[in-house]
N, C-alpha and C positions, 0 to 999 in steps of 0.2 A: 574944218581943221581941228576944232575942239574934240569932235567925235574921234578923229584919227589919233589925237593925243591920248584920249582916254583909253582907246583900244591898245595903244602901245604900252601905256602904264599898266593895263590889266593883262598883258600878254603872259607874264610869268604865272599869274594866278590861273589863267586859262590852260596853260601847259601843265600846271600842277593838277588841275581837275582831270585832264586827259590821261596823264601818267598814272594817277591813282585809280581812275575809273577803268582803264584797260585791263588792269590786273585785279580789279575788285568786282563790282557788280556786273561788268561785261563778262568776266570769266564765269560768274555764276549763271547768267542767262545763256551763255554759249554752251556750257556743259549740260545745262538743263535740256537744251533742244537737240544737240547732236546725237543723243542716245536714241532718238526716235527713228532715224533713218536706217541704222543697221539692225533693227529689231530681229527680223527674220534670219539675217545672216549670223548673228550671235547665237540665236536659239539653235540653228543648224550646227554651228561650230560646237556648242555645248553637247548636243546629242552625238555628233561624230566623235568628239573627244572621249565621251563616256563609253561609246561602242569600242573605240580603239583600246581602251584600258581594260574593259571587262568582257568584251565580246557580245554584249547585249545592249540594245538601245535603251535610252532613258525613257520611262513612261511620260506621257504628255503632261500629266499634272505636276510631275517633278521638274520637267523642263520649264513649265510656267512658274514654279516656285523659285528655281534658280534665276530666272529672268527677273522676277519680282525683287529678289535679293540684290541683283546687280543694280536695279533702278533705285531701290530704297536705301542702299548703303551710302549713296551720295548725301542725302539729308542726315543720315546718322553721323557721317563724318563731319557735316556742318555743325551738328550739335556739339561734338567734341571741340571743333574749332572755335565756336562761340565762347566756350568756357576757357579756352586758351588766350583769347583776344585781350582780356584785361591784363593778365600778367605780362604778356608780350608788350603791350603799349607802355607799361610802366618801366619795365627793365630795359627795353631796347629803344623806346621812343616810337613815334608814329611812323615816320618814314622808314626807319630801319626794320620795323616789324613787317611792313609791306614787302620789303626786299627779301628778308629772311624767309618769309612765307612762301616764296617761289621755290624753296627746296622741296616742298610737297608736290608742286607742279612738275618739276623735273623728274622726280622719282615716279610719279604717276605716268608721265609720258613714256618713260622707258618701259614700264610694265605693260602699258597698252601696246606699244610698238612691237614688242617681242612675244606677246601672249600667243599669237597664232603659231609662230615658229616653235615655241616651246610646248605647244599643245596643252595649254593650261588656262581654263576659264577662271580659275582662282586668281590669276594675275589680274584679270579684268575687275574682279570684285575688289581686290586690294587697291587697285588704281582708282576705282570710283570712291572708295573710302578716303584715300589721300586727297583727291580733288575736292571732296566735300569738306575736309578739314581746312584746306586752303581757302575755300569760299567762306567758311564760317569765320575765319580770322579776318579776312579782308573786308567782309561786309560789315563788320563791327568797327574796324579801325579806319576804313575809308571815310565814313561820315564824320568821325571824330577828328581826323586829320584835316579834312576840308573845312569843317566848321570852325576849327581853331585858326585856320589860315586865311579865311575870308573876312573882309570887313563886315561890320554889323549890318550895313544897309544892303548887302548882297547875300547874307547868310541863308535866307530862305530859298532864293533861286539856286544857289550853289547846292543846297541840300537836295533839291529836286533832280539834280543831274544823276543821282544814283538810279532813279527809275528809268531815265533815258538810256543810260549805259546798259541796264538790264535788258530793255527791249531791243537795243542795238545788238547785244550779244545773242538774243534769241533769233533775230533775223539772220545774222551772220552764220549761226549754227545751222539754220534751215538751208541757207544758200550753199554752204560748203557740203552739206549732206545730200545735195542733189546727185542723182545717179550719174550725171555726166562729169561730176567732180570727184568726190571721195565717198559717195554713197553706194558704190558697186560692191559686188560680193568679194572682190579681192582687195579692195582698198580700205575696208572698214577699220583695220588696225591703225592706218595712218589718220583716218578721220578722228578716232579717239585720241591719238597722240598729238593732233594739231593744237591741243590746249597749250602746248609748249610755246607757240608763237606769241600769244598775248603776254605770257610770262617773260619771254626774252625782250619784248618791246618795253615792258616795265623796268626790267633790269638795266636796259640801255639808257632809259630816259630819266627815271626818278632820281638816281644819284646826283644828277646835275641841278636838281631843284632843292629849295630850302626846306628845312625841318619846320614843324609847327612852331611859330614864335612863342605861343603861350606855353607849350611844353618846355621849350628851351629856357625861358625865364623862370617859370614858376616851379617846375619839377627839377631843373638842373641848376638854376641860379646863374646862368650865363647871360649877362646883360649885353655884352658885345655881340655875341652870335644872334641874340634876339633882335637887336637893332639892325644888323645886316640882313636878316631874314625879312623883317618888316619892310625895309627899303626895297628889296628885290620884289617882294610880292605886290607892293603898292606902286612900284615904278617911280618913286620919288623919295627924296631925302627928308621931306616934311612929315615925319611920323612921330615927332616927339610927344604930341598930344596923346596918341594911341599908346605909346610906350609908357607915358605917365599914368594912364588909366590901369595898365597892367601892373605897374609898380604899386599903385594904391591898393589894388585888389590883393596883391601878394602880401602886402604889409598888414592889411586889415584882418586876414584870416589865417595867420600863421598858426600851425599846430593842429588845425582841423583836418578831419579825414572824411572821405566819401562814405556813403552808406554801403553796407553789404547787401547783396541781392535779397537775402532772406529778411533783412530788416524792413524792406519796403512793405511786406505783408503784415508786419506787426504794428505799423504806425497808422493810427486812425486819421491823421492829417493827410495821408496819401491814399485813403481808401478809394475815392472816386478815380484818381489817376491810375491806380493799379488795376481796378476793375475795367476801366476803359481800355487800357493797354491789352489786357488779357482777352476781353470780349471782341474788340475790333481786330486785334492781331489774329485771333483764331478765325474770325469771320473771313478775313482776307484769304487765308490759306484753305478754308473749307467751303468757299462760295461756289466752287464748280468750274473755275477757269481752266484748271488742268483737265477736267473732264471734257470740256469743250474741245480742247486741243487733241485729246486722245480719240475723240469720236469723229474728228474732222475728216479723216481719210475715208471712213466708210460712208459718211454722209455725202461727201463730194462724189464718190463713186456711184452711189444710188441716184444722184442728181443727173447722171449721164456723162460726167466728166471721165474721159478715158483713163484707165489705170496709170498709164505712163505720163499723164498730165496732172495727176492729183498732187504730186509733189510741188508743182508750181503754185497751185491754189493754196497749199499750206504755207508757202512763203508769204502769200498775201495776208494770212492771219497775223504773222509776225509783224508785217509792215503796218497793220492796223494798230497793234499795241504800241509801236514806235510813234506813230502819228498821234495817238491818244496821249502818250507821255509828254510830247511837245505841247499839245493843247493844254494839258493840265498845268504844265510849268508856266504857261503864259497867262492863264486866267485865275490861278489860285489866289493871288493877292487882290483880285477884283471881286470875285463872287464869294470867297470864303471857303473854309474847310468843310463846314457842315453841309452846305449846298451841294458840293461835289460828292461827298460821301452818301448823303440821302438820295440824291439824284442817281448816282451810280448804282446803288443797291436796288432802287426801285426799277430802273431800266433793266437791270440784270434779272430781276424777278419776272418782269413782263416778257422779255425775250426768251428766258429759260422756259416759261410756261408755253409760249408759242412753239418753241423748239420741241418740247415733249409731245405736244399735240401733233405737230408735223411728222415726227417720227412714227407715231402710232397710226397715222392715216396715209402714209406715203404709199402703202401697198394698194389702197383703194383709189387714191387720187394722185396721179403721176406728178402733178404740179406742186404737190406738197414737198417734194425733194428740193425744189428750188427755194421754197420758203425756208426750209431747214438750213440751207446754205446761207441765205441772207441773215438768219438768226445767229449763226456762228460769228459772222463779221460784226453784227450789231452788238452782240454780247461782249466780244473782246474789246470793242471801242468803249462800251460802258464801263467795263472793268478798268481799262487803262486811264480813263478820265477821272474816275472816282477812287475806288479803294487802292489801286496799285500805286498811285502817286502820293496820296494824302496819308495813308496809314503809316508810311515810313517815317514821317516827321513827328508823330505823336510823342515818341519818347523824348524828343528835343523840346517840344513846346509845353507839355503837360508837367514836366518835372523840373525842379530847380537844379542848380549846379551841384548841390550836395547829393541829390539822388539820381542824377542823369546817367552817370557811368553804370551804376547797378541796373538802371532801367534798360539800358542797351543790352546788358547781359541777359536779363529776363526776356526781353523781346526776341533776341536771337535764339535763345534756348527754346522758346515757344514756337517760333517759326519753323525751326528745323525739326522739332518733334512732330509737328503737324504734317510737314512734308514727308517725313519718314512713314507715318501711319497711312497717309493717303497713297503713297507709292507702293506700300506693301499690300494694302487691301483693295486698291482700285480694280485690278484685273478680276478679282473674284466678285466684287460688287457689280462690275459691268456684266459679268456672265450671269449673275443671279437676277438682276433687275431688268436687263435688256433695255427696251425703249423707255422704261420708267426710271432709268438710272439717275436722272437729274432731279427727281422729286425731293430727296433729302437735301440737296443743295439749295433748292428754292426756299426751304424753311430757314436755312442759314442766312440767305440774302434778306429775307423779311425781318429776321431778328436784328441783323446789322443796321437796317434802316430805322427800325423802331428805337433801338438803343441810342443811335446817333441823334434822333429827333428829340428824345426826352432827357438824355443824360449827358451828352457831350457839349461842353460850352464852346462858343465860337472864340477863336484866338486871332482872327485876322486883325491886323493893325494894332495889336496890344503889345505892350512890353512884357517881359517875363514877370516883373513885379505885379502888374495888373492882372495877369493870368493867375498868378499864385494867390492874390487876394480874393479873386472870384472863386477859385477852387476851395479856399479856406472857408468862405461863406457857405459853399455848397456842402462841404464835409461836416460843418457844424451849423445847420440851419436854425436851430432853436436857441443859439447863443449869440450874444453880441461879440464882436471881435475883441480878442484879448488885447488890452492896451499894451501889454509887454511884447506882443508879437510885432516884429519889425519887418515882416515880409520874408522872402526866401533867403536862406543862408547862401553865401557865396563861398565857393571853395576853389582853391587854386591847384591843389594836387588831385590827380585822378587815381589815387591809390584805392584799390578795391579790397 
């Protein structure tokens, strides 16, 4: 009975997580994966369109270049969106920013849906840019909105739902992209335009849910609306203690502002935090997980899986990442962040090495193809349990409230820049290195494990004050703690 009561009390918070996630990281994972199914169809459409315009076919290397641009314009748009997220969150609020953000989704869906009829591959490129902007905004605002809406005892678990929705989006994109659904040569415009469905679901559900109580009280000064939002999110009227805490925080730091992103790099007290964010954020994007996904089709085919069945095996890779995200969410508070990161990168290094050897020897030993298939699933599981889930919460735990908003902007900018570079250069890297494609990524995994082992402090079970005190000692190892230092500054406004 008590469990049922707790579930009822947390129902609004659960619906808030779902409504924010379906248009946030779900949309990111979905659009990241659906572009794989129509690859050949879009390349053929690009060539046919150019032939119809000029009377000459487009050379193969230019078709590859146009395709690389279509893929990489998505993270480029994400970079622009990450820079817009801060101003949006301040001017519009968290919930309204997520709703307004769907304007990009609607515009992109229209461009995708009519691109074939209009005979314009440029419409696909513009649509990918707009979808990237939408993902860049929502991926920064979603964790901010959920973190401010969740009670402190659930904040870690709620933050991990972002990785779950990303993996769920990847799986759904793979399923919808099946040849029997929307992955055929005639249906690919509808496949790309299907991004409208998550947007409509968010537009239909999120307006019914409350705004972030912290934003309403601290940024807008509306105590009555804050009280109502807290009562709905907690499922009880006994929220005066939490409201009083917010009031005290607001009164304690009137007039203070958040750090600007560039100020993080100038402050010696944030040296280790910034380096950790940059190194581990880059490692997550450059560790080779996207390479494994891109190589999966050919490896499955070499292993003897019929060409028309390969698409189902690829769906299995997405299910692996979804399973790993759930496991990471369940064990992160038991084993700690460092164990998951080090273990994940070490396992990825091992399986990536075996994968490279298997690719090189599969022509001599037929059974090596099956080993390569096993390595793909094992690598994706290792990535999902370790870097995929843990890296996303570094900006929350390593930075105090004064620096956290700027840290989210730095993290988002870094992530989308890396995705853009990988998407643009990966086809040429794959063509140049062939079976040794994964060797550069192995070095990244090793560096990620070493850095985590030697330089990243454990944050499991510690308050933000304890984390900040430990980081202060690490940043100034030869000095005794300044008696005037009172711990992390607390800010109520998220002004950037």
